[in-house]
C-alpha positions in Angstrom: 136.0 121.8 138.4 135.5 122.6 134.6 135.5 119.0 134.3 133.6 117.8 137.2 130.8 120.5 135.7 130.9 119.1 132.1 130.6 115.3 134.5 127.6 116.7 135.4 126.0 118.3 132.3 126.9 114.7 130.8 125.2 112.8 133.2 122.6 114.5 133.3 121.6 114.7 129.9 122.2 110.5 129.3 119.5 110.5 132.5 116.9 112.7 130.4 117.6 110.8 127.6 117.2 107.4 129.3 114.1 109.0 131.3 112.7 110.2 127.6 112.8 106.6 126.0 111.1 105.4 128.8 108.0 107.0 128.8 107.6 105.0 125.7 106.1 101.6 124.5 107.1 99.6 121.7 104.1 99.3 118.9 105.2 98.4 115.6 103.4 97.0 113.2 105.1 98.2 109.9 108.4 100.2 108.9 109.5 102.0 105.3 113.4 102.8 104.5 114.6 106.4 104.0 118.4 108.2 103.2 119.3 110.6 105.8 120.1 114.1 104.4 122.7 116.6 105.5 122.6 116.9 109.3 119.8 114.1 110.1 120.1 112.5 113.9 117.7 109.7 114.8 116.5 112.2 117.4 116.0 114.7 114.6 114.1 111.8 112.2 112.1 110.8 115.4 110.9 114.5 115.8 110.0 114.6 112.0 108.1 111.3 111.4 107.2 111.3 114.8 108.6 108.0 115.9 109.0 107.5 119.9 113.0 107.4 119.7 113.5 104.0 121.7 112.2 101.9 118.4 114.1 104.3 116.0 117.3 103.1 117.8 116.2 99.6 118.1 115.3 99.5 115.1 118.4 100.8 113.3 120.9 99.4 116.3 122.0 103.1 117.1 122.8 103.7 120.5 123.8 107.5 120.0 120.5 109.8 119.3 122.5 112.8 118.1 125.0 111.5 116.3 124.6 112.6 112.1 124.1 109.9 109.6 123.8 111.5 106.5 124.0 109.0 103.9 122.8 106.1 106.1 119.6 103.6 105.3 116.7 104.1 108.3 114.2 101.6 108.5 111.2 104.2 109.9 108.9 101.9 112.2 105.0 103.4 112.0 101.8 102.4 113.4 99.8 100.6 111.7 97.1 103.5 111.3 95.3 104.0 107.6 95.3 107.9 109.2 98.0 107.9 111.0 100.2 111.5 110.6 103.2 112.1 111.5 105.1 115.4 111.7 104.9 117.6 108.7 103.9 114.5 106.4 101.2 111.7 106.1 101.7 108.2 106.4 99.3 105.7 103.7 98.6 102.5 103.8 98.8 100.5 100.6 95.6 98.1 99.3 94.6 96.0 96.8 95.1 97.6 93.3 97.3 100.6 94.6 100.3 101.5 92.5 102.7 104.6 93.1 101.2 107.2 90.4 97.4 106.2 91.6 98.8 107.3 95.2 100.2 110.4 93.9 97.3 111.1 91.5 94.6 110.8 94.5 97.0 112.9 96.8 97.7 115.8 94.0 101.8 114.9 94.6 105.0 114.8 92.4 105.5 111.5 91.5 109.3 111.9 91.6 109.1 113.3 95.3 106.3 110.2 96.4 109.8 108.4 95.0 112.6 110.2 96.5 111.0 110.8 100.0 110.4 106.6 100.0 113.4 105.8 98.7 112.1 103.7 95.8 112.1 103.3 92.2 109.7 103.7 89.5 108.5 100.5 89.0 108.9 99.8 92.3 105.4 96.7 93.0 104.2 97.9 95.6 102.9 94.9 98.8 99.3 95.0 100.4 100.2 96.8 103.9 103.3 98.4 102.9 103.5 101.8 104.8 104.1 105.0 101.9 105.3 108.3 103.6 103.7 111.1 101.5 104.9 114.6 101.1 104.0 117.6 103.1 100.5 119.5 102.9 99.3 115.9 100.8 95.8 116.5 99.4 93.5 113.4 99.2 91.4 113.9 96.0 89.7 110.8 94.9 89.9 110.5 91.0 89.3 106.7 90.4 86.0 105.8 90.7 82.8 104.7 89.3 82.4 107.8 86.9 85.8 107.1 84.9 85.8 103.9 84.6 82.5 104.9 82.2 84.3 107.7 80.8 86.6 105.2 79.6 84.1 102.4 78.7 82.2 105.7 76.6 85.8 105.5 74.3 85.4 102.0 73.7 84.0 100.6 70.3 84.2 96.4 70.6 83.7 94.4 73.4 86.0 90.6 72.8 84.4 87.7 75.4 86.5 85.0 76.7 83.9 82.7 78.2 80.4 82.7 77.7 78.5 86.4 78.9 75.0 88.1 79.7 74.5 90.5 77.3 72.7 92.6 80.1 76.4 92.2 81.7 78.1 93.6 78.5 75.1 96.8 78.2 75.7 97.5 81.9 79.4 97.8 82.0 79.3 99.5 78.6 75.9 101.9 79.0 74.4 100.8 76.2 71.2 99.1 76.1 70.3 96.1 75.5 68.7 96.6 72.6 71.5 98.7 71.0 73.4 95.8 71.3 70.5 93.2 68.9 70.4 95.6 66.5 74.2 96.6 66.2 74.9 92.5 65.9 71.9 91.6 64.2 71.3 89.0 67.1 68.3 87.7 67.5 67.4 89.2 71.4 70.2 86.3 72.4 70.5 86.4 76.2 74.3 84.8 76.4 77.3 85.4 74.0 79.5 82.3 72.9 83.2 83.0 74.2 85.6 84.1 71.5 83.1 86.8 70.0 83.7 90.4 69.2 80.3 92.4 69.8 79.8 96.7 67.9 79.4 98.2 70.9 78.1 101.9 69.5 78.5 102.9 65.5 81.5 102.3 64.4 83.5 105.7 63.5 85.6 106.5 60.7 89.5 105.4 61.7 91.3 108.4 63.9 94.9 108.4 64.7 96.3 110.0 67.5 100.1 110.4 68.2 101.6 110.0 71.7 105.1 110.8 71.7 106.8 107.9 69.3 103.3 106.1 68.4 100.2 106.7 67.2 96.7 105.1 68.2 93.8 103.8 66.6 91.3 105.4 69.0 88.4 104.4 67.0 89.5 100.5 67.7 89.1 99.9 71.6 88.0 96.5 72.5 86.8 95.9 76.0 88.6 92.7 77.2 87.9 90.9 80.7 88.9 94.8 81.7 91.5 95.8 79.8 91.2 97.8 76.6 93.1 97.2 73.8 93.5 98.8 70.2 96.3 98.7 67.0 98.9 100.9 67.2 102.2 101.9 65.0 105.6 103.1 66.0 108.2 105.8 63.9 108.8 103.0 61.7 105.4 102.4 60.6 105.0 98.9 62.9 101.6 97.7 64.2 101.3 96.1 67.0 98.6 95.8 70.0 98.3 98.4 72.9 96.6 97.7 76.2 95.8 99.4 79.2 93.9 99.0 82.7 92.7 101.6 84.3 92.1 100.3 87.5 95.5 99.7 88.1 96.7 102.1 85.7 99.2 99.8 83.7 100.2 99.1 80.1 101.4 96.2 78.0 101.8 95.7 74.3 103.2 92.9 71.8 106.3 94.9 70.4 108.3 92.2 71.0 107.9 89.4 68.2 104.1 90.4 69.0 104.0 88.6 72.0 102.6 90.1 75.2 104.9 91.8 77.9 104.5 91.7 81.3 102.2 94.8 82.7 103.8 97.8 83.7 103.8 101.1 84.9 104.2 104.3 82.7 107.6 105.8 82.9 107.2 108.7 80.2 105.3 111.5 80.1 103.2 110.5 77.1 102.4 107.1 78.8 101.1 109.1 81.5 99.3 111.3 79.5 97.8 108.5 77.3 96.3 106.9 80.7 94.6 109.8 81.7 93.3 111.0 78.6 91.9 107.0 77.8 91.2 106.4 81.8 89.8 109.9 83.4 89.0 112.1 80.4 85.5 113.1 79.7 85.7 113.6 75.6 84.9 110.9 72.9 86.2 110.5 69.5 
């Protein structure tokens, strides 16, 4: 009798699951990966991320929604919706220029939490349209704007041309007058500047070296070149090299490797994060 009751209960349970699955249709446009934690099951994950259980089981080739899957890599199918909200989590779709650090700053979340929840690395490159899961209670705050770029431009004392450029365009980028550019550079009301010219943007101040971690940077030497900012820096051993920042992508570059530029890289240390923040976003001017 007991066996028969258990059989009926099991059949009822299975039928309920089948009915539960049948009310959803597959509508998957993007996906991300997580590592299942202690006591996780597909049923629990489907509720946590607001994903239909049928999609979750199909994507991960599981036929038991209640089995504990701790340590398993699980694909989370997410609907392609910029404003999609999961249960307890937000999701964000990557756009051009995004980095993990940029997303963490804009949503006021800890970078390590963002990396952990998405099973990524510090230097992970993001793809357009990639779905990023944001920690619970993320709050969007737009920090990178034209205002920030203007703050960065105020710290720049030189403009380096790589091609012929209009004086008016240069003046607009750095928020200075055309007249001031002409006077500082002894220009005779020139309309265009030739390639490989280095223009003064404002009165040069005495060298001011600021320390960031193991580096010291000549804060009075920042030069603008094709959207990037370059300055002379020195190591602890007094080795001079060029350091470059890109405020839009929040990346760095340097010539420490035999005087050749490396590939652009994301900040990894606290002082690199602080350097980008101080230069690109802070209003102080040396």
